[in-house]
C-alpha positions in Angstrom: 0.0 0.0 0.0 1.5 3.4 -0.9 2.5 5.6 1.9 1.0 9.1 2.3 3.6 12.0 2.0 2.5 12.9 5.5 3.5 9.6 7.0 7.2 10.3 6.8 7.8 13.9 7.8 11.2 13.4 9.4 13.8 15.0 7.2 17.1 16.8 7.1 17.9 19.3 4.4 21.6 20.1 3.9 20.9 23.4 2.0 21.7 26.7 3.8 19.8 29.9 3.0 20.1 33.4 4.3 17.1 35.1 5.9 16.9 37.5 3.0 16.6 34.6 0.5 13.9 33.0 2.6 12.0 36.2 2.8 12.2 36.8 -1.0 11.0 33.2 -1.6 8.2 33.4 1.0 6.6 36.8 0.4 4.9 36.1 -3.0 3.2 33.1 -1.5 2.0 34.8 1.6 0.3 37.4 -0.5 -1.8 34.7 -2.2 -2.4 32.7 1.0 -6.1 32.3 1.8 -7.8 30.7 4.8 -8.8 27.9 2.4 -5.1 27.2 2.0 -4.8 26.3 5.6 -7.3 23.5 5.2 -6.8 22.5 1.5 -9.0 19.9 -0.2 -7.4 16.5 -0.6 -6.5 15.9 -4.2 -9.5 14.2 -5.9 -11.6 14.8 -2.8 -14.9 16.6 -2.3 -15.4 19.2 0.4 -18.8 19.0 2.0 -20.9 22.2 1.8 -21.5 23.9 5.2 -24.6 22.9 7.0 -27.6 25.2 6.8 -27.4 28.0 9.4 -23.6 27.3 10.1 -21.6 30.5 10.0 -18.3 30.7 8.1 -15.5 32.0 10.2 -12.6 34.2 9.1 -9.2 34.0 10.7 -7.1 37.2 10.8 -3.5 36.6 11.7 -1.4 39.0 13.7 2.3 38.2 13.2 3.7 41.3 14.9 5.2 39.2 17.7 6.1 36.1 15.7 9.7 34.8 15.9 11.3 33.6 12.7 14.0 30.9 12.6 15.6 28.9 9.8 15.8 25.2 10.1 17.5 22.6 7.8 16.7 19.7 10.1 13.4 18.5 11.6 12.4 15.5 13.6 8.8 14.3 14.1 7.8 12.2 17.1 4.5 11.6 18.8 2.9 10.7 22.1 -0.6 9.0 22.3 -2.1 12.5 22.4 0.2 14.9 20.5 2.7 15.3 17.7 6.0 16.9 18.5 8.0 18.7 15.9 11.7 19.6 16.7 13.6 22.0 14.5 17.3 22.6 14.4 20.1 24.1 12.3 22.6 21.5 11.4 25.8 23.4 10.5 27.6 20.3 9.3 25.0 18.1 7.4 27.7 16.1 5.6 29.8 15.1 8.6 30.0 11.3 9.0 29.6 9.7 12.4 28.0 11.0 15.5 27.6 14.8 16.0 25.2 16.9 18.2 22.6 19.2 16.7 20.9 21.6 19.1 17.1 21.8 18.9 16.2 25.5 18.5 12.4 25.2 18.3 9.8 22.7 19.4 6.2 22.7 18.4 3.7 20.4 20.1 0.2 20.0 18.5 -2.8 17.8 18.6 -3.4 15.3 15.7 -6.1 17.4 14.1 -3.7 20.4 13.7 -0.9 18.1 12.6 -3.1 16.6 9.8 -4.2 20.1 8.7 -0.5 21.1 8.7 0.4 18.1 6.7 -2.2 18.8 4.1 -1.1 22.5 3.8 2.6 21.4 3.4 1.7 18.9 0.7 -0.4 21.4 -1.2 2.4 24.0 -0.9 5.0 21.6 -2.2 2.8 20.5 -5.0 2.4 24.1 -6.1 6.2 24.7 -5.8 7.0 21.6 -7.9 4.4 22.5 -10.5 6.1 25.9 -10.9 9.8 25.0 -10.5 10.0 21.2 -11.1 10.6 18.3 -8.7 12.4 18.8 -5.4 15.2 16.3 -5.4 16.0 15.1 -1.8 18.9 12.9 -2.8 22.0 15.2 -2.5 24.1 13.1 -4.9 21.4 13.4 -7.6 21.0 17.1 -7.0 24.8 17.6 -7.4 24.8 15.5 -10.6 21.8 17.5 -12.0 23.5 20.8 -11.3 26.6 19.7 -13.2 24.7 18.7 -16.3 25.2 20.9 -19.4 22.4 23.3 -20.1 21.2 23.4 -16.5 19.9 26.9 -15.9 21.0 26.7 -12.2 24.6 26.1 -13.3 25.1 29.6 -14.7 24.3 31.5 -11.4 
């Protein structure tokens, strides 16, 4: 049986980006973000219409006190009641053997919020890949692809 993309969220990305690069990447997508994007439809699924007399709610976000942090490493664990997301910056992602990575942020959420987050991440990654091509997780393949003649990323 094929696994859902949400079933294996533990990952480590070796790429390093500056805060400015992240902000340049993020801003166009935040402008287009709607409340519906927070609870996207499952691909091929049907959303049930709201029940008669049920009011629609609008969520207005205030990010004036939000703290931003970059992470190239994440670990997902769970208890019987919650999902725990640990984020860290791994300064040496290619080091062999044992090395310590300090967790900088930890988010704890219930399973309902975790599932909505998973759907929002999957929808976002699908939009990014539709615009820019597949995201290669295998570092060796990424390096080989960057060295191929005619690769637009090679002339940067």
